[in-house]
N, C-alpha and C positions, 0 to 999 in steps of 0.2 A: 554799237548799241545792242542791248539784249533783245531777244525776240519779244519778251513781254513789253519792254519799253516801246518797241516799234508798233506793237498792236495798240497800246494805249494812245500813242501819238495819232493813230488813225481815227480815234473816237472823237465825237464832238465834245466841246468843253464841259458840258453838264455831265456827260458820262465819265469823262476823265476825273471829275470831282468825286463821283460815286466810287470809282476805283480807288482813289486816294483815301476816301473815308473808310472803305472796306479794308484796305491794307493797314490803316491806322488801328482799326478794330482788332485785326489779327495780331498785330504787335502788342497791343494792350492785353489781349487774351493770353498771349504767351508769357508776359510778365506776371500776370495774376497767378498762373499755374505754379510758378516757382517761388512762392512766398515762404516756403519752409514748412516745418512740421506744425500741426495744429496744437495750440496751447490747451492744456487741460487744467488750467488754474481754477476752474469751477468744480473740480472733483471734490466730492465730500461735502458740498454746500448744503445738501439736503439730509445729511447724516442724522440730524436730530429728529427727522420725520420718519425714520425707518420703522419705528414701532407703530406709527399712525397710518402709513400707507404702504402698499406694495409697489413695486416698480411698475406693474401694469396699471394700477390705479393712477399713479403719477403720469404715465403716458396718456391715459384717458383725459386727465385734467388738463394736460398741456394741449391736447387736441381740441378740447372744448374751448380753451382760451383762444387758440389760434382761429377757430371757426367764428367765435363771437367777435373777435377783433376784426376779422376779414369782413364779416357781415356789417359791422358798424362802419367800417371804412367805405364799403360799397354804398351803404345807405347815405352817408355823407356826400359821396360823389354824385349820387343820383339827385339828392336834394339841391346840390349846387348847380346842377345842370338845368333845373327847372326855373 
């Protein structure tokens, strides 16, 4: 039996379950890392807007959208808690 297995066997059942959960998390994390190259199929999707906005302006609009969506989500969560 390996040293790790021996150490886990000495733990109470609830802590053994935590170890198992953590090992499962590490295995899933490892699998997620090796999914391959990122797809760039969205490239050029905003080409028709290049005369209307600069890349910096689009970044600001994306940030504004993200902040407003996050704020809306937080507001909904707070309302649901009441």
